[in-house]
KEKE-3310 file (N, C-alpha, C; in steps of 0.2 Angstrom, whole numbers, plus 5000, padded with zeros to 4 digits):
npx = (5067:5065:5070:5058:5066:5076:5070:5063:5076:5081:5071:5072:5086:5084:5075:5070:5075:5060:5056:5053:5041:5032:5019:5003:4997:4985:4986:4995:4995:4997:5009:5025:5041:5053:5067:5073:5062:5064:5060:5054:5047:5045:5036:5026:5022:5026:5022:5009:4992:4983:4969:4955:4953:4962:4976:4991:5003:5013:5022:5016:5003:5013:5015:5003:4991:4977:4967:4967:4967:4958:4964:4963:4961:4965:4963:4963:4974:4976:4987:4999:4999:5004:5014:5010:5007:5010:4999:4990:4981:4976:4961:4959:4961:4959:4973:4978:4992:5002:5003:5016:5024:5017:5016:5009:4993:4976:4963:4948:4937:4941:4940:4935:4926:4922:4916:4930:4939:4949:4946:4956:4949:4952:4968:4984:4995:5013:5018:5008:4996:5001:5008:5024:5035:5041:5040:5035:5040:5054:5065:5074:5074:5071:5059:5052:5058:5067:5058:5048:5033:5017:5005:4989:4992:5004:5004:4997:5007:5017:5007:5008:5020:5019:5021:5015:5015:5025:5039:5037:5038:5037:5021:5023:5020:5007:5004:4989:4988:4977:4976:4967:4954:4943:4939:4927:4923:4916:4898:4894:4882:4870:4863:4858:4868:4879:4871:4877:4885:4891:4892:4905:4912:4920:4918:4929:4938:4951:4956:4950:4954:4967:4970:4963:4971:4984:4981:4979:4993:5003:5005:5002:4988:4987:4985:4971:4974:4969:4972:4968:4970:4981:4998:5002:4994:4994:5009:5006:4999:5007:5018:5011:5007:5021:5025:5018:5018:5028:5029:5021:5010:5006:4991:4991:4993:5005:5010:5015:5007:4998:4992:4997:5006:5012:5027:5036:5029:5036:5050:5049:5047:5059:5058:5070:5069:5072:5068:5059:5045:5043:5047:5032:5017:4999:5005:5016:5021:5024:5034:5047:5053:5062:5066:5070:5076:5072:5060:5048:5042:5029:5022:5008:4999:4985:4975:4962:4967:4978:4985:4980:4991:5002:5005:5004:5013:5026:5023:5020:5031:5039:5033:5031:5044:5048:5042:5048:5048:5056:5058:5051:5047:5043:5034:5017:5017:5013:5013:5005:4992:4989:4973:4968:4973:4985:4992:5003:5006:5013:5026:5031:5032:5016:5004:4991:4976:4966:4956:4957:4949:4938:4947:4959:4966:4972:4961:4957:4949:4937:4940:4954:4961:4967:4957:4946:4939:4929:4933:4946:4941:4934:4944:4957:4970:4986:4995:5010:5016:5030:5035:5031:5029:5018:5008:5003:4987:4990:5002:5012:5015:5022:5010:5003:4996:4980:4976)
npy = (5036:5027:5013:5004:5001:5009:5022:5020:5022:5034:5042:5037:5042:5055:5059:5066:5063:5065:5076:5074:5069:5071:5058:5054:5040:5036:5041:5033:5024:5018:5025:5029:5023:5032:5027:5015:5006:4998:4986:4991:4984:4968:4955:4942:4952:4944:4929:4920:4914:4907:4900:4901:4893:4882:4886:4877:4865:4856:4846:4841:4835:4824:4818:4811:4816:4814:4827:4843:4858:4871:4888:4899:4915:4920:4935:4943:4958:4959:4957:4945:4931:4925:4912:4894:4881:4865:4855:4864:4875:4888:4894:4902:4915:4919:4928:4931:4934:4922:4912:4912:4898:4890:4880:4874:4877:4869:4868:4873:4867:4852:4850:4843:4851:4851:4859:4867:4860:4851:4840:4831:4828:4823:4820:4828:4840:4844:4862:4866:4877:4887:4905:4910:4923:4936:4928:4931:4944:4951:4961:4975:4968:4970:4978:4985:4993:5005:5014:5005:5001:5005:4997:4992:4981:4985:4997:4993:4985:4996:5004:4995:4994:5007:5016:5033:5037:5041:5044:5049:5049:5063:5067:5070:5084:5087:5094:5091:5092:5095:5096:5105:5111:5102:5098:5098:5104:5093:5098:5098:5102:5095:5095:5084:5072:5072:5084:5097:5097:5102:5099:5089:5092:5085:5076:5081:5069:5064:5072:5072:5058:5055:5063:5056:5044:5049:5052:5040:5034:5040:5054:5070:5081:5097:5105:5106:5110:5118:5120:5128:5124:5133:5143:5153:5152:5138:5138:5148:5140:5130:5136:5140:5129:5122:5130:5128:5115:5100:5088:5087:5083:5082:5079:5074:5085:5082:5075:5077:5085:5098:5108:5103:5108:5104:5102:5114:5123:5120:5123:5137:5137:5134:5120:5105:5094:5076:5064:5059:5049:5033:5015:5008:5000:5005:5020:5027:5041:5046:5059:5066:5077:5089:5101:5116:5116:5102:5098:5089:5085:5076:5072:5064:5055:5060:5050:5043:5029:5027:5037:5034:5022:5024:5036:5023:5018:5024:5037:5033:5025:5038:5045:5036:5036:5050:5050:5041:5027:5011:5002:5007:5005:4990:4989:4985:4974:4959:4939:4932:4920:4915:4916:4914:4913:4924:4935:4947:4952:4964:4978:4982:4982:4977:4984:4975:4976:4970:4959:4949:4932:4920:4911:4919:4921:4929:4937:4945:4962:4972:4981:4981:4994:5011:5022:5016:5019:5012:4999:4999:5003:4994:4985:4975:4975:4977:4969:4967:4961:4956:4962:4954:4942:4926:4921:4908:4898:4896:4898:4909:4926:4944:4956:4972:4982:4990:5008)
npz = (4857:4872:4883:4894:4907:4909:4907:4919:4927:4925:4930:4943:4947:4947:4957:4971:4988:5000:5013:5031:5044:5060:5065:5072:5079:5073:5059:5052:5044:5028:5026:5024:5035:5044:5047:5057:5071:5085:5098:5114:5121:5128:5121:5123:5138:5150:5156:5152:5150:5136:5135:5143:5158:5170:5178:5184:5192:5182:5188:5200:5191:5187:5199:5201:5206:5210:5210:5213:5222:5221:5222:5221:5209:5192:5183:5166:5167:5181:5194:5195:5210:5224:5225:5218:5227:5234:5226:5223:5213:5201:5196:5178:5166:5148:5145:5155:5170:5173:5188:5200:5199:5193:5177:5168:5158:5159:5149:5153:5148:5149:5161:5178:5190:5208:5220:5228:5222:5206:5195:5181:5166:5153:5148:5148:5144:5146:5149:5142:5133:5137:5135:5133:5141:5130:5117:5108:5103:5109:5118:5112:5099:5081:5074:5064:5047:5040:5029:5026:5022:5030:5037:5045:5053:5057:5063:5076:5080:5084:5093:5103:5108:5116:5106:5101:5091:5075:5066:5050:5031:5022:5013:4996:4988:4973:4959:4946:4929:4916:4900:4883:4873:4871:4883:4897:4912:4926:4930:4942:4948:4948:4937:4922:4919:4903:4899:4898:4888:4872:4856:4850:4864:4878:4893:4908:4912:4915:4924:4937:4939:4938:4950:4960:4959:4962:4976:4979:4976:4987:4986:4988:4981:4978:4970:4955:4939:4922:4907:4892:4874:4870:4866:4877:4885:4892:4895:4907:4914:4920:4924:4936:4941:4945:4955:4965:4969:4970:4962:4946:4937:4920:4909:4892:4876:4873:4864:4845:4837:4831:4839:4854:4865:4879:4879:4873:4881:4893:4891:4889:4903:4910:4912:4912:4898:4902:4895:4880:4875:4878:4876:4877:4876:4882:4880:4875:4871:4883:4894:4902:4914:4923:4935:4943:4962:4962:4956:4947:4931:4924:4909:4904:4892:4881:4880:4891:4897:4894:4901:4915:4915:4913:4925:4934:4932:4931:4936:4950:4957:4960:4968:4979:4982:4986:4995:5005:5002:5002:4992:4979:4965:4964:4972:4974:4965:4961:4960:4948:4941:4925:4917:4905:4886:4881:4871:4862:4849:4844:4845:4854:4872:4880:4892:4898:4903:4916:4928:4943:4943:4952:4956:4958:4945:4931:4919:4906:4903:4895:4880:4873:4872:4871:4874:4882:4893:4900:4901:4909:4921:4925:4929:4939:4939:4929:4916:4911:4895:4884:4870:4857:4864:4871:4883:4892:4897:4915:4916:4924:4929:4933:4939:4942:4952:4950:4955)
capx = (5063:5070:5067:5057:5069:5079:5064:5064:5081:5083:5067:5076:5093:5083:5070:5073:5070:5058:5055:5050:5036:5029:5013:5001:4995:4979:4989:5001:4992:4999:5015:5033:5041:5057:5071:5070:5061:5067:5056:5055:5043:5043:5028:5022:5028:5026:5020:5001:4987:4980:4966:4952:4954:4966:4984:4994:5011:5015:5026:5009:5001:5019:5016:5000:4988:4970:4962:4969:4963:4958:4965:4962:4958:4971:4960:4968:4975:4978:4995:5001:4998:5007:5017:5007:5010:5010:4992:4986:4979:4971:4956:4964:4956:4964:4978:4979:4998:5003:5005:5022:5025:5014:5020:5004:4986:4972:4956:4941:4934:4945:4941:4929:4926:4918:4918:4936:4944:4946:4951:4956:4942:4957:4978:4987:5003:5016:5017:5000:4990:5006:5012:5031:5037:5045:5039:5034:5045:5062:5068:5079:5072:5069:5050:5050:5064:5067:5055:5043:5025:5015:5000:4985:4994:5012:5002:4995:5013:5018:5005:5011:5026:5019:5022:5008:5017:5031:5042:5037:5041:5031:5018:5025:5013:5007:4998:4986:4985:4975:4974:4963:4949:4935:4936:4923:4922:4909:4898:4891:4875:4862:4862:4859:4875:4878:4868:4881:4891:4891:4897:4913:4915:4918:4919:4937:4939:4958:4958:4948:4955:4974:4971:4963:4979:4990:4981:4983:4999:5004:5006:4996:4984:4986:4981:4970:4972:4968:4976:4967:4976:4987:5006:5004:4989:4999:5014:5005:4996:5012:5020:5007:5008:5026:5026:5015:5019:5034:5027:5018:5006:5000:4988:4988:4996:5012:5014:5019:5001:4998:4989:5001:5008:5016:5035:5038:5029:5040:5057:5047:5046:5065:5061:5072:5068:5074:5068:5052:5041:5045:5044:5028:5010:5000:5008:5024:5022:5027:5037:5048:5056:5066:5065:5075:5073:5069:5054:5048:5035:5028:5018:5006:4997:4978:4969:4964:4970:4987:4987:4982:4995:5008:5005:5005:5019:5030:5023:5019:5035:5043:5030:5033:5052:5049:5038:5053:5050:5063:5058:5047:5046:5043:5028:5010:5018:5014:5014:4997:4992:4986:4968:4966:4980:4987:4998:5007:5010:5017:5034:5032:5027:5009:5001:4984:4969:4961:4956:4960:4942:4936:4951:4965:4968:4971:4957:4957:4944:4937:4944:4963:4964:4970:4952:4942:4939:4927:4937:4950:4938:4933:4952:4961:4978:4990:5001:5014:5018:5034:5033:5030:5027:5013:5006:4997:4985:4993:5007:5012:5017:5018:5004:5002:4987:4979:4973)
capy = (5031:5024:5007:5005:5001:5017:5028:5020:5023:5043:5045:5038:5045:5062:5061:5069:5062:5073:5077:5070:5072:5065:5058:5050:5033:5036:5044:5032:5019:5021:5029:5027:5024:5034:5025:5008:5004:4991:4983:4991:4980:4961:4953:4945:4954:4940:4923:4922:4910:4906:4899:4901:4884:4881:4884:4871:4864:4851:4838:4836:4828:4819:4813:4808:4818:4814:4832:4847:4862:4881:4893:4909:4916:4926:4937:4949:4965:4958:4956:4937:4933:4921:4905:4890:4876:4856:4852:4870:4877:4894:4897:4907:4918:4920:4934:4932:4930:4915:4913:4910:4890:4888:4880:4873:4878:4864:4872:4872:4861:4847:4849:4842:4853:4851:4866:4871:4855:4849:4834:4831:4825:4820:4819:4835:4841:4850:4867:4868:4883:4894:4910:4912:4931:4937:4921:4935:4951:4952:4969:4976:4965:4974:4977:4989:4994:5012:5014:5001:5004:5006:4993:4991:4978:4988:5003:4991:4983:5001:5004:4987:4997:5011:5023:5035:5040:5039:5049:5045:5055:5067:5068:5074:5090:5085:5097:5088:5098:5093:5101:5103:5114:5100:5094:5101:5101:5091:5106:5097:5106:5092:5094:5077:5068:5075:5090:5103:5096:5104:5097:5091:5091:5079:5078:5081:5063:5065:5076:5067:5051:5057:5066:5049:5040:5052:5052:5031:5033:5043:5062:5074:5084:5103:5109:5103:5115:5115:5124:5127:5123:5138:5142:5157:5149:5131:5142:5152:5135:5125:5142:5141:5121:5122:5135:5124:5108:5098:5084:5090:5077:5084:5074:5079:5091:5082:5072:5082:5088:5106:5109:5101:5114:5106:5103:5120:5127:5118:5124:5142:5138:5131:5114:5103:5088:5073:5060:5060:5042:5028:5009:5004:5002:5010:5026:5030:5047:5050:5063:5068:5083:5092:5108:5119:5113:5094:5097:5085:5085:5069:5072:5059:5055:5062:5047:5041:5022:5028:5042:5029:5016:5030:5035:5017:5014:5028:5042:5032:5023:5043:5047:5032:5038:5055:5047:5039:5022:5010:4999:5010:5001:4984:4988:4984:4970:4951:4936:4929:4916:4917:4913:4914:4913:4930:4936:4953:4953:4971:4978:4987:4979:4979:4983:4974:4978:4964:4957:4941:4929:4917:4908:4922:4919:4934:4938:4951:4966:4978:4982:4984:4999:5016:5026:5013:5019:5006:4993:5002:5004:4986:4979:4977:4974:4980:4964:4967:4957:4958:4963:4948:4936:4925:4917:4901:4897:4891:4901:4913:4932:4949:4960:4977:4984:4998:5012)
capz = (4860:4875:4886:4900:4912:4906:4909:4927:4930:4925:4934:4951:4948:4948:4962:4978:4993:5003:5020:5036:5050:5066:5065:5076:5076:5068:5053:5050:5037:5020:5025:5023:5040:5044:5051:5061:5076:5090:5104:5120:5127:5127:5120:5128:5145:5156:5154:5151:5148:5132:5137:5149:5162:5176:5180:5188:5189:5179:5193:5204:5189:5184:5205:5201:5212:5207:5210:5214:5225:5218:5228:5217:5202:5189:5177:5162:5170:5188:5196:5198:5216:5228:5221:5221:5234:5232:5223:5220:5206:5199:5189:5175:5161:5144:5143:5163:5170:5175:5195:5201:5201:5188:5170:5162:5160:5156:5145:5157:5147:5149:5170:5182:5195:5213:5226:5226:5218:5200:5191:5177:5162:5151:5149:5147:5141:5149:5146:5136:5132:5139:5133:5138:5141:5126:5114:5100:5103:5114:5121:5106:5093:5075:5071:5058:5046:5037:5021:5026:5020:5036:5037:5048:5058:5060:5067:5080:5083:5088:5099:5110:5111:5119:5103:5100:5083:5072:5059:5042:5024:5020:5006:4992:4983:4967:4954:4942:4925:4909:4893:4879:4873:4871:4891:4901:4921:4928:4936:4951:4950:4947:4929:4920:4913:4896:4898:4900:4883:4865:4848:4852:4871:4881:4901:4909:4918:4917:4930:4942:4940:4941:4956:4963:4958:4966:4983:4982:4976:4991:4985:4992:4976:4980:4964:4948:4935:4915:4901:4884:4868:4867:4870:4882:4892:4894:4899:4913:4922:4922:4930:4942:4944:4948:4961:4974:4968:4969:4956:4942:4931:4914:4905:4886:4874:4875:4857:4840:4834:4830:4847:4858:4868:4883:4877:4872:4887:4898:4888:4893:4910:4911:4913:4906:4897:4902:4890:4880:4872:4881:4871:4878:4874:4879:4884:4872:4872:4889:4894:4909:4914:4930:4937:4948:4966:4963:4954:4941:4928:4921:4904:4902:4885:4884:4882:4900:4900:4892:4906:4920:4914:4914:4931:4938:4928:4931:4942:4956:4960:4960:4973:4984:4984:4989:5003:5009:4999:5001:4986:4976:4958:4966:4977:4971:4961:4963:4954:4946:4936:4920:4917:4896:4881:4880:4866:4860:4842:4842:4844:4860:4879:4883:4897:4898:4909:4916:4935:4944:4945:4959:4957:4957:4939:4928:4914:4903:4906:4890:4874:4874:4868:4874:4876:4884:4900:4906:4904:4916:4928:4929:4927:4946:4937:4923:4916:4907:4891:4881:4864:4853:4869:4873:4890:4891:4904:4919:4915:4930:4928:4937:4939:4943:4956:4947:4960)
cpx = (5067:5066:5063:5061:5075:5076:5065:5070:5083:5076:5069:5080:5090:5078:5072:5068:5067:5057:5051:5046:5034:5021:5011:4998:4990:4979:4993:5001:4993:5003:5020:5038:5048:5062:5069:5067:5063:5062:5060:5052:5043:5037:5028:5026:5027:5022:5012:4998:4983:4973:4962:4952:4958:4974:4986:5001:5012:5015:5019:5005:5006:5019:5008:4993:4981:4964:4967:4965:4964:4959:4965:4960:4964:4965:4966:4967:4978:4985:4993:5002:5004:5008:5013:5012:5010:5003:4989:4986:4976:4967:4957:4961:4961:4968:4980:4987:4996:5005:5011:5022:5023:5016:5014:4995:4982:4966:4951:4937:4936:4945:4934:4930:4918:4920:4924:4941:4943:4950:4950:4952:4948:4965:4979:4993:5007:5019:5012:4998:4994:5008:5018:5031:5041:5046:5038:5039:5048:5063:5073:5078:5071:5062:5050:5056:5062:5064:5049:5037:5021:5006:4995:4989:5000:5009:5000:5003:5016:5015:5007:5016:5026:5019:5015:5010:5023:5034:5041:5038:5033:5029:5021:5017:5013:5001:4995:4983:4982:4974:4969:4957:4943:4936:4932:4923:4916:4906:4895:4885:4869:4860:4862:4866:4874:4875:4872:4886:4887:4895:4904:4918:4915:4920:4925:4937:4946:4961:4957:4952:4962:4974:4969:4967:4983:4990:4984:4989:5005:5006:5001:4993:4984:4983:4979:4968:4972:4969:4971:4973:4978:4992:5005:4999:4993:5005:5013:5001:5002:5018:5018:5009:5016:5028:5023:5016:5027:5034:5021:5016:5002:4998:4987:4993:5005:5016:5016:5011:5002:4995:4992:5008:5013:5024:5038:5036:5033:5046:5055:5050:5055:5065:5065:5070:5074:5075:5060:5051:5047:5043:5040:5023:5006:5002:5016:5025:5024:5033:5040:5053:5057:5065:5070:5070:5070:5065:5052:5042:5035:5022:5016:5001:4990:4974:4969:4967:4977:4989:4987:4987:5001:5010:5006:5011:5026:5029:5023:5026:5041:5038:5032:5041:5051:5047:5042:5051:5055:5064:5054:5042:5044:5034:5022:5010:5016:5012:5006:4999:4987:4979:4967:4974:4982:4995:4998:5012:5014:5025:5035:5029:5022:5007:4993:4981:4966:4960:4957:4951:4942:4942:4958:4967:4967:4968:4958:4950:4941:4941:4952:4964:4964:4964:4948:4942:4935:4930:4942:4947:4935:4938:4954:4968:4981:4996:5003:5017:5023:5032:5034:5027:5022:5014:5001:4994:4989:5000:5008:5018:5019:5012:5006:4996:4987:4978:4966)
cpy = (5027:5017:5009:5006:5007:5022:5025:5023:5032:5044:5043:5040:5053:5065:5060:5066:5066:5071:5073:5072:5068:5065:5053:5044:5033:5038:5041:5028:5021:5028:5027:5027:5027:5032:5017:5010:4997:4991:4987:4988:4974:4959:4944:4947:4949:4933:4922:4917:4911:4904:4899:4893:4887:4881:4880:4871:4856:4842:4836:4832:4822:4814:4809:4808:4818:4822:4837:4854:4871:4885:4900:4908:4923:4928:4943:4955:4966:4955:4947:4938:4927:4914:4899:4885:4867:4856:4858:4871:4884:4894:4903:4909:4920:4927:4935:4930:4925:4915:4908:4901:4888:4887:4877:4874:4871:4867:4868:4867:4854:4846:4848:4846:4853:4854:4867:4865:4854:4843:4833:4827:4820:4822:4827:4837:4847:4856:4870:4874:4889:4898:4913:4919:4931:4931:4926:4941:4950:4958:4969:4974:4970:4972:4979:4992:5002:5011:5008:5004:5002:5002:4992:4987:4982:4996:4999:4989:4989:5004:5000:4990:5004:5017:5025:5041:5038:5042:5045:5050:5058:5066:5072:5078:5089:5090:5093:5093:5092:5097:5100:5108:5110:5097:5101:5098:5097:5097:5104:5099:5103:5091:5085:5076:5070:5081:5096:5103:5098:5099:5096:5091:5085:5081:5077:5073:5061:5067:5072:5060:5051:5059:5061:5048:5043:5051:5042:5031:5037:5051:5064:5079:5090:5109:5103:5108:5114:5120:5121:5126:5129:5141:5147:5155:5143:5134:5143:5146:5132:5129:5140:5134:5122:5125:5132:5118:5105:5091:5088:5084:5081:5078:5076:5084:5087:5076:5078:5083:5095:5108:5105:5105:5114:5106:5110:5125:5126:5121:5132:5143:5135:5126:5111:5097:5081:5065:5060:5052:5038:5021:5004:5007:5000:5015:5030:5036:5051:5053:5065:5073:5086:5098:5111:5116:5107:5094:5091:5085:5079:5072:5067:5061:5057:5055:5043:5034:5023:5035:5038:5023:5020:5031:5031:5017:5017:5035:5040:5030:5030:5047:5043:5035:5042:5054:5044:5030:5018:5004:5002:5005:4992:4984:4990:4978:4962:4948:4932:4924:4917:4913:4911:4914:4920:4930:4944:4952:4959:4972:4980:4982:4981:4979:4982:4975:4972:4962:4951:4938:4926:4914:4911:4921:4925:4934:4946:4955:4968:4976:4984:4987:5006:5022:5023:5014:5014:5000:4994:5001:4998:4983:4981:4977:4977:4973:4965:4963:4960:4958:4956:4940:4935:4920:4911:4902:4894:4895:4906:4920:4938:4953:4965:4980:4990:5002:5011)
cpz = (4865:4880:4892:4909:4913:4910:4917:4931:4933:4929:4942:4953:4949:4951:4968:4982:4997:5010:5025:5040:5053:5065:5068:5072:5070:5061:5051:5044:5032:5020:5027:5030:5041:5049:5056:5068:5079:5095:5111:5124:5124:5125:5119:5134:5150:5152:5158:5149:5141:5131:5141:5153:5169:5174:5184:5189:5189:5184:5198:5199:5189:5193:5205:5203:5206:5205:5214:5217:5223:5222:5226:5212:5199:5183:5173:5166:5177:5187:5197:5205:5218:5224:5224:5224:5231:5231:5224:5214:5207:5194:5184:5170:5154:5145:5151:5166:5175:5183:5196:5203:5196:5181:5165:5163:5154:5154:5152:5155:5147:5159:5174:5188:5200:5218:5223:5225:5213:5199:5184:5171:5157:5150:5147:5144:5144:5146:5141:5139:5137:5134:5135:5136:5134:5120:5106:5099:5108:5113:5115:5099:5087:5074:5064:5055:5042:5030:5022:5025:5028:5037:5044:5055:5061:5062:5075:5084:5088:5091:5105:5112:5114:5113:5103:5093:5081:5067:5053:5037:5022:5013:5002:4989:4977:4963:4947:4936:4919:4903:4889:4878:4873:4877:4895:4907:4922:4932:4943:4954:4950:4940:4928:4916:4906:4894:4897:4892:4875:4860:4849:4858:4873:4891:4903:4915:4919:4923:4937:4946:4943:4948:4963:4963:4962:4973:4986:4982:4983:4992:4988:4987:4980:4975:4959:4944:4926:4912:4893:4879:4865:4870:4876:4888:4896:4898:4906:4918:4922:4925:4935:4944:4950:4953:4966:4974:4966:4964:4952:4937:4926:4911:4897:4884:4871:4869:4853:4835:4835:4836:4853:4860:4873:4882:4875:4877:4891:4895:4891:4900:4911:4913:4907:4905:4898:4896:4888:4876:4874:4877:4875:4876:4880:4883:4882:4873:4878:4887:4899:4909:4921:4929:4943:4955:4968:4962:4948:4938:4925:4916:4901:4895:4888:4886:4889:4901:4899:4899:4913:4920:4915:4921:4937:4939:4931:4936:4950:4959:4963:4966:4978:4987:4986:4995:5007:5007:4999:4994:4980:4968:4959:4969:4973:4966:4965:4959:4954:4942:4932:4918:4909:4894:4880:4874:4864:4854:4839:4846:4851:4867:4879:4888:4897:4903:4911:4925:4936:4946:4951:4962:4957:4951:4936:4920:4911:4902:4900:4886:4876:4871:4872:4877:4881:4894:4906:4908:4910:4922:4931:4931:4935:4944:4931:4923:4911:4901:4886:4875:4860:4859:4869:4879:4889:4897:4906:4921:4923:4927:4933:4935:4944:4946:4952:4954:4959)
residu = (MET:ILE:GLU:GLU:VAL:GLU:ALA:HIS:ALA:ARG:ILE:ALA:ALA:THR:THR:ALA:THR:GLY:GLY:GLU:GLU:TRP:THR:GLY:LEU:GLU:GLY:LEU:ARG:GLY:ARG:TYR:LEU:ARG:GLY:GLU:VAL:ARG:ALA:GLY:VAL:ALA:LEU:PRO:GLY:PHE:ASP:GLN:SER:ALA:MET:ASP:GLY:TYR:ALA:LEU:ARG:TRP:ARG:ASP:LEU:GLU:ALA:GLY:ARG:GLY:THR:LEU:ARG:VAL:VAL:GLY:VAL:SER:ALA:ALA:GLY:GLY:ALA:ALA:ARG:ARG:GLU:LEU:GLY:GLU:GLY:GLU:CYS:VAL:ARG:ILE:LEU:THR:GLY:ALA:PRO:MET:PRO:PRO:GLY:ALA:ASP:THR:VAL:VAL:MET:GLN:GLU:ASP:VAL:ARG:ARG:GLU:GLY:ASP:ARG:ILE:ALA:LEU:ALA:CYS:ALA:ALA:GLN:ARG:GLY:GLU:TRP:VAL:ARG:LYS:ALA:GLY:GLU:ILE:VAL:CYS:ARG:GLY:GLN:LEU:LEU:LEU:GLY:GLY:GLY:GLU:LEU:LEU:GLY:SER:ALA:ALA:VAL:GLY:LEU:LEU:ALA:SER:GLN:GLY:CYS:HIS:GLY:ALA:ARG:VAL:GLY:ARG:ARG:PRO:THR:VAL:ALA:VAL:VAL:THR:THR:GLY:ASP:GLU:LEU:VAL:GLU:VAL:ALA:GLY:ASP:GLY:ARG:GLU:PRO:GLY:ALA:ALA:LEU:ARG:GLY:GLY:GLU:ILE:PHE:ASN:SER:ASN:GLY:PRO:MET:LEU:ALA:ALA:ALA:VAL:ALA:ARG:PHE:GLY:GLY:HIS:CYS:VAL:ALA:ARG:LEU:HIS:ALA:PRO:ASP:GLU:LEU:SER:ALA:THR:VAL:ALA:VAL:LEU:SER:GLU:ALA:LEU:ALA:VAL:ALA:GLU:VAL:VAL:VAL:VAL:ALA:GLY:GLY:VAL:SER:VAL:GLY:ASP:ARG:ASP:PHE:VAL:ARG:PRO:ALA:LEU:GLU:VAL:CYS:ALA:ALA:ARG:GLU:GLU:PHE:TRP:ARG:VAL:ARG:ILE:GLN:PRO:GLY:LYS:PRO:LEU:LEU:TYR:ALA:THR:ALA:ASP:GLY:GLY:ARG:GLN:VAL:PHE:GLY:LEU:PRO:GLY:ASN:PRO:VAL:SER:ALA:LEU:THR:CYS:CYS:THR:VAL:PHE:VAL:ALA:PRO:ALA:LEU:ARG:LEU:ARG:ALA:GLY:ALA:ALA:GLU:PRO:VAL:ARG:GLU:GLY:GLN:ARG:GLN:VAL:GLU:ILE:GLY:GLU:ARG:LEU:GLU:ASN:GLY:GLY:SER:ARG:PRO:HIS:TYR:LEU:ARG:GLY:ARG:LEU:ASP:GLU:GLU:GLY:ARG:PHE:ARG:LEU:VAL:GLY:LYS:GLN:VAL:SER:HIS:SER:LEU:LEU:GLY:ALA:ALA:ARG:ALA:SER:HIS:LEU:LEU:ARG:LEU:ASP:ALA:GLY:ALA:THR:CYS:GLU:VAL:GLY:GLU:ARG:SER:TRP:ALA:LEU:GLU:LEU:PRO)
# end
């Protein structure tokens, strides 16, 4: 059994960075940028008004002019007109270019207008309500670095530079494999829940759950397969999975029971076992193997909470690294305040399931056992509590967002 930090190191050392592809703006959210992006367009690109009002020359106010003459209108999308002369101003709208010579905008609420002349109703400040060219972004400025996860604002930033897309890391292909004679696929034919089950059978929840998690972590699930509890059948299914995917995620069959065939099947498939069992709870039986072509196999425990925990803690960083993430292990982590006393009396670090209350404090949800899918479904975060550790109310700790 190895420590968690060593498991992460071994996985990272054997994870191949995937290829890249060009993607249009609409498909960039949630992707990792390949290479940096520098500004080719200043933001704003010109001096512009931040308010509806009147653009004027500050020196006219300094000179004590009581009224100014309105000589035109500047609207968004229009070109700046002639330079303002002495005692002149322009009606200006938000986002419109400042006319040459103008350096201040007075809000329309602070102005009295009579015909083509205005008088200020209150004091103004020099340079007020003017967005200066390049004050947000200047040409050549670094906007986004390689390996950054692109969110909606980043997509908007790229669009502001006239980019119609970007080169991003390709999503790694993933095959999800479940094992066990007791599992029954959800029929999807309108039958009542439970109607298709016989004694000892359960619906296959791990398959759909892990496929959904893989998609959330940036992978592309290309196959969802199932192997009964038989060696030759497990070999056949794993061979199929390795033939179509870069990463294979297996749920169940990785322990030492009489009907656990994943480890011997991987040996037949020429996969090299890198480690088996990690000092965490839940998820100790985690298995990790590699195969030719940079392919990876993650053998997760069959209990659904254990499977989801291992997928979140170990599979997710590998998928992100393949997809081009700069810091795959730290992604999704955040500092949270503890809302109730937490204690781990065991000999292994424990990943506790919980959610943040209305005040943003972490509280446990459901029974902290590896088969309680109900609690996991209601949880939003995993909080790692070291062996023998205690967290008191008000302390802060790292939590990992659940998919």
